[in-house]
C-alpha positions as CSV (number, residue, x, y, z in Angstrom):
1,M,47.0,64.3,58.2
2,R,45.1,66.1,60.9
3,V,42.1,63.9,61.3
4,R,39.1,63.8,63.7
5,T,36.6,61.0,63.7
6,T,33.7,59.8,65.8
7,T,33.0,56.5,64.1
8,A,34.3,54.1,66.7
9,A,34.0,54.1,70.5
10,A,37.6,53.1,70.8
11,C,38.6,56.3,69.1
12,C,36.5,58.3,71.5
13,V,38.4,56.8,74.4
14,L,41.7,57.5,72.7
15,L,40.6,61.1,72.1
16,A,41.1,61.9,75.8
17,A,44.6,60.4,75.5
18,G,45.5,62.6,72.5
19,A,46.0,59.6,70.2
20,L,43.0,60.1,67.9
21,A,45.0,60.6,64.7
22,G,46.7,57.2,65.2
23,C,43.3,55.6,65.6
24,N,42.2,57.0,62.3
25,R,45.3,56.0,60.5
26,D,45.1,52.4,61.7
27,S,41.4,52.0,61.0
28,G,40.5,49.6,58.2
29,G,38.5,50.2,55.1
30,G,35.0,50.1,56.5
31,T,33.6,51.0,53.0
32,G,32.6,47.4,52.2
33,D,30.7,47.4,48.9
34,K,29.7,51.1,49.2
35,K,29.8,52.5,45.7
36,V,31.4,55.8,44.7
37,G,30.1,57.8,41.7
38,I,32.9,59.6,39.8
39,D,32.2,62.2,37.1
40,L,35.0,63.4,34.9
41,P,34.6,67.0,33.8
42,R,35.7,67.0,30.2
43,S,37.9,65.2,27.7
44,D,39.1,68.1,25.5
45,S,42.1,68.8,27.8
46,D,45.3,66.9,28.1
47,F,45.3,67.8,31.8
48,W,41.9,66.2,32.4
49,N,42.7,63.2,30.3
50,S,45.8,62.6,32.5
51,Y,43.6,63.0,35.6
52,Q,41.2,60.4,34.1
53,R,44.1,57.9,33.7
54,Y,45.2,58.4,37.3
55,I,41.6,57.9,38.5
56,Q,41.2,54.7,36.5
57,K,44.5,53.4,37.9
58,G,43.3,54.1,41.4
59,T,39.9,52.5,40.9
60,K,41.4,49.4,39.3
61,A,43.7,49.1,42.3
62,G,40.6,49.0,44.5
63,E,41.1,52.2,46.4
64,V,37.3,52.6,46.2
65,S,34.5,50.6,44.7
66,A,33.5,52.8,41.8
67,L,30.4,52.9,39.6
68,P,31.2,53.2,35.9
69,L,32.8,56.6,35.3
70,T,30.8,59.3,33.6
71,N,32.0,62.4,31.7
72,S,29.9,65.6,31.8
73,Q,31.8,67.2,29.0
74,N,31.8,70.7,30.6
75,D,28.0,70.6,30.6
76,I,26.2,71.3,33.8
77,G,23.0,69.5,32.5
78,K,25.0,66.4,31.9
79,L,26.6,66.6,35.3
80,V,23.2,66.8,37.0
81,A,22.0,63.9,35.0
82,N,25.1,61.8,35.8
83,V,24.8,62.6,39.5
84,T,21.1,61.6,39.4
85,A,22.1,58.3,37.8
86,F,24.7,57.8,40.6
87,M,22.0,58.3,43.2
88,D,19.6,55.9,41.4
89,R,22.4,53.3,41.4
90,G,23.0,53.6,45.1
91,A,26.2,55.7,45.3
92,K,27.2,56.5,48.8
93,A,29.7,59.2,47.8
94,V,30.4,61.3,44.7
95,I,33.5,62.7,43.2
96,M,33.0,65.5,40.7
97,A,34.8,68.5,39.2
98,P,32.1,71.0,38.4
99,Q,33.3,73.5,35.7
100,D,30.4,75.9,36.4
101,T,30.8,76.4,40.1
102,G,27.7,78.5,40.5
103,A,25.2,76.3,38.8
104,V,26.0,73.1,40.8
105,A,24.5,74.4,44.0
106,S,21.1,72.7,43.7
107,T,22.8,69.4,42.9
108,L,24.9,69.7,46.0
109,E,21.8,70.5,48.1
110,T,20.2,67.3,46.8
111,L,23.2,65.2,47.7
112,H,23.4,66.8,51.1
113,D,19.8,66.1,51.8
114,R,20.4,62.4,50.9
115,K,23.5,62.4,53.1
116,I,25.8,61.6,50.2
117,P,29.2,63.2,50.8
118,V,30.8,65.1,47.9
119,V,34.5,65.5,47.0
120,S,35.0,68.3,44.5
121,V,38.2,68.2,42.5
122,D,40.0,71.3,41.2
123,T,37.0,73.6,41.6
124,R,35.4,74.9,44.8
125,P,31.6,75.3,44.4
126,D,30.3,78.8,45.0
127,K,27.5,77.5,47.3
128,G,26.6,74.2,48.9
129,D,28.1,71.6,51.2
130,V,31.1,69.5,50.3
131,Y,33.0,66.9,52.3
132,M,36.3,68.1,50.8
133,V,37.6,70.1,47.9
134,V,40.8,68.8,46.5
135,R,42.5,71.7,44.8
136,A,45.7,73.7,44.5
137,D,45.8,77.4,45.5
138,N,44.6,79.0,42.2
139,K,45.4,82.5,43.4
140,A,49.0,81.3,43.7
141,Y,48.9,80.3,40.0
142,G,48.1,83.8,38.9
143,E,50.6,85.3,41.3
144,K,53.4,83.0,40.2
145,A,52.6,83.7,36.5
146,C,52.6,87.4,37.2
147,K,55.9,87.5,39.0
148,F,57.6,85.3,36.5
149,L,56.5,87.5,33.5
150,G,57.1,90.7,35.4
151,E,60.6,89.7,36.3
152,Q,61.4,88.4,32.8
153,L,60.1,91.6,31.2
154,K,61.8,93.8,33.8
155,G,58.5,95.4,34.6
156,K,57.8,96.8,31.2
157,G,55.9,95.7,28.1
158,K,52.6,94.2,26.9
159,V,51.1,90.9,28.0
160,A,48.1,88.9,26.7
161,E,46.2,86.9,29.3
162,F,44.1,83.9,28.3
163,Q,41.5,84.0,31.0
164,G,39.6,80.8,31.9
165,D,35.8,80.8,32.2
166,L,35.0,83.4,34.8
167,S,31.9,81.4,35.9
168,S,34.5,79.0,37.4
169,I,36.2,79.9,40.6
170,N,39.5,78.8,39.1
171,G,39.2,81.3,36.2
172,R,38.2,84.0,38.7
173,D,41.0,83.2,41.2
174,R,43.7,83.1,38.6
175,S,42.5,86.3,36.8
176,Q,42.0,88.3,39.9
177,A,45.3,87.3,41.4
178,F,47.2,88.0,38.2
179,K,45.5,91.4,37.8
180,A,46.2,92.4,41.4
181,C,49.8,91.4,41.2
182,M,50.4,93.2,38.0
183,A,48.8,96.4,39.3
184,K,50.8,96.3,42.5
185,D,54.2,95.0,41.4
186,F,54.5,95.7,37.7
187,P,52.4,98.8,36.8
188,G,54.6,99.4,33.7
189,I,53.2,96.2,32.0
190,Q,50.0,96.6,30.0
191,V,47.7,93.5,30.3
192,F,45.2,92.5,27.6
193,E,42.6,90.3,29.3
194,L,41.2,87.8,26.8
195,A,38.1,85.9,27.9
196,T,38.2,82.4,26.5
197,D,35.8,80.1,28.3
198,W,38.7,77.6,28.5
199,K,38.5,77.2,24.7
200,G,41.7,76.9,22.7
201,D,40.2,78.1,19.4
202,V,38.8,81.2,21.1
203,A,42.2,82.0,22.6
204,S,43.9,81.6,19.3
205,A,41.5,83.9,17.5
206,K,41.8,86.6,20.2
207,L,45.5,86.3,20.2
208,Q,45.6,86.8,16.5
209,S,43.6,90.0,16.8
210,T,45.8,91.2,19.7
211,L,49.0,90.6,17.7
212,A,47.5,92.5,14.8
213,A,46.8,95.5,17.0
214,H,49.9,95.1,19.1
215,P,52.7,93.6,17.1
216,D,55.1,94.6,20.0
217,L,53.4,92.1,22.4
218,N,56.0,90.8,24.8
219,G,54.4,88.0,26.8
220,I,51.5,85.6,27.2
221,Y,49.9,84.1,30.3
222,M,47.9,80.9,29.5
223,Q,45.7,79.9,32.4
224,A,45.4,76.3,31.1
225,G,48.1,74.7,28.9
226,G,45.9,71.7,28.4
227,V,43.6,73.6,26.1
228,F,45.7,76.6,25.0
229,L,49.2,75.2,24.4
230,Q,48.8,73.6,20.9
231,P,46.7,76.2,19.2
232,T,48.9,79.0,20.6
233,L,52.1,77.4,19.4
234,A,50.6,76.6,16.0
235,L,49.6,80.3,15.6
236,L,53.0,81.7,16.7
237,E,54.8,79.2,14.5
238,Q,52.7,80.3,11.5
239,K,53.6,83.9,12.2
240,H,57.3,83.1,12.8
241,L,57.0,84.4,16.3
242,L,58.5,81.3,18.1
243,K,61.9,82.7,18.9
244,P,64.3,81.1,21.4
245,P,64.6,82.7,24.9
246,G,67.3,85.3,25.0
247,T,66.8,86.4,21.4
248,S,65.3,89.5,20.0
249,G,61.5,89.3,19.6
250,H,61.1,86.4,22.0
251,L,57.6,86.2,23.4
252,T,57.8,85.2,27.1
253,I,55.1,82.5,27.8
254,V,54.0,81.1,31.1
255,S,51.2,78.6,31.5
256,N,49.3,76.6,34.0
257,D,48.8,72.8,34.2
258,G,52.2,71.1,34.0
259,I,51.2,68.5,31.3
260,P,54.0,66.6,29.5
261,E,53.6,68.7,26.4
262,E,54.2,71.9,28.4
263,L,57.4,70.4,29.8
264,D,58.5,69.4,26.3
265,A,57.8,72.9,25.1
266,I,59.8,74.4,27.9
267,K,62.8,72.1,27.1
268,A,62.5,73.1,23.5
269,G,62.5,76.8,24.2
270,K,58.9,77.3,22.9
271,I,57.5,78.4,26.2
272,D,59.3,79.6,29.3
273,A,57.4,78.2,32.3
274,T,54.3,76.6,33.7
275,V,52.8,76.1,37.1
276,S,52.4,72.3,37.6
277,Q,48.9,71.5,38.6
278,P,49.1,68.0,40.2
279,A,46.8,65.7,38.2
280,D,48.2,62.7,40.0
281,L,47.5,64.1,43.5
282,Y,44.1,65.4,42.4
283,A,43.2,61.8,41.6
284,K,44.9,60.2,44.6
285,Y,43.3,62.5,47.2
286,A,39.9,62.5,45.5
287,L,39.8,58.8,46.0
288,Y,41.4,59.1,49.5
289,Y,38.8,61.5,50.7
290,A,35.9,59.6,49.1
291,K,37.0,56.6,51.1
292,A,37.5,58.6,54.2
293,A,33.9,60.0,53.9
294,L,32.5,56.4,53.6
295,D,34.6,55.5,56.7
296,G,33.0,58.4,58.6
297,K,36.2,60.4,59.1
298,T,36.3,64.1,59.5
299,F,39.1,66.7,59.2
300,T,40.3,69.9,60.8
301,E,42.3,72.9,59.5
302,G,46.1,72.7,59.3
303,P,49.0,71.1,57.6
304,T,48.7,67.6,56.3
305,D,51.2,64.7,56.1
306,H,51.4,65.1,52.3
307,G,52.8,68.7,52.1
308,S,49.5,70.5,51.8
309,T,47.2,72.6,54.0
310,I,43.6,72.0,54.8
311,V,41.6,75.2,55.1
312,K,38.0,75.8,56.2
313,I,35.7,77.1,53.5
314,P,31.9,77.8,53.6
315,G,30.2,74.5,53.6
316,G,33.2,72.3,54.1
317,Y,37.0,72.0,53.9
318,E,39.6,72.4,51.1
319,D,42.9,70.5,50.9
320,Q,45.2,72.9,49.0
321,L,47.9,70.8,47.3
322,P,51.3,72.2,46.3
323,A,51.8,73.4,42.7
324,P,55.4,74.3,41.8
325,L,56.7,76.7,39.1
326,V,58.5,74.8,36.4
327,T,61.2,76.3,34.2
328,K,64.0,74.9,32.1
329,A,66.0,74.7,35.3
330,N,63.7,72.0,36.8
331,A,61.7,70.6,33.9
332,D,63.5,67.3,34.2
333,D,62.7,66.9,37.9
334,P,61.5,63.3,38.4
335,A,59.1,64.4,41.1
336,L,56.9,66.3,38.6
337,W,53.9,64.2,37.8
338,A,54.3,64.8,34.1
339,N,57.7,63.2,34.2
340,Q,56.2,60.1,35.8
341,L,53.2,59.8,33.5
342,Q,53.4,57.0,30.9
343,K,52.4,58.6,27.7
344,K,50.1,56.8,25.4
345,G,52.2,55.4,22.5
């Protein structure tokens, strides 16, 4: 990890000797009983439910001293109320995952004014100061999905794209990157952009209409398997369109998230691929950076010691975590977080 800190005089002395990173790495907790407020963004997604379990595991292990978790349920009003409650209860840092990345600006301004550092998980706020964004490169999600579909369809055909909420930077990044890649590399593929607001029932209804108008549809890009997978598979099964890869009429499906259910669907031949969004690393480094903020550490751009890259963004920094493409060839890889997750039985 490329780290810079000014919290201890000893570190300042070591800076001249070029040993600052070692000073940071060896420094103790320093957080004492400082509380961290953690808001979960929603509970209607298998991905976010997995993230919650990892967060709970980390807080129980004492990685930070956390206030009782809240869940804003994809509602910016609830997020604002939850953050206000955190401040009232003396939170010294906040972890959030704002789903509306534009509307959170005033809340971030309030936290900044009170000198309460913010770690934003999965989403990068459009405006406002953050200590660190913990996020994968969402443009890479769209590009990887585009290239996989384009190559599988040999550059020709029709594809339905379930777009996430375009008020979210993740929905925008994935959609813009997918569109740009398709236009540049696979102009022979017609893309039907289906706005969904991250809602599985909306995606299913729009897919049904698209199939009625275009029964020769060849592929689907789901920007979030956690909300789209089950309703999509249910609809395709009802219409007898779940045909194995390599057979006539197979719909090539690529998703984003990397939840256990997606990996099971890949192994069963129901979908073809997903981009694994690291729920475990999102939780791990959200807690890591919250603790670092309480310890007064700061960071610079460049590669980290955990396989990611920190980049400068307006108002802060972003740690871009790796997100691999998963197909049948590597769906059993034990390094994938979904293969490490203990499913609820």
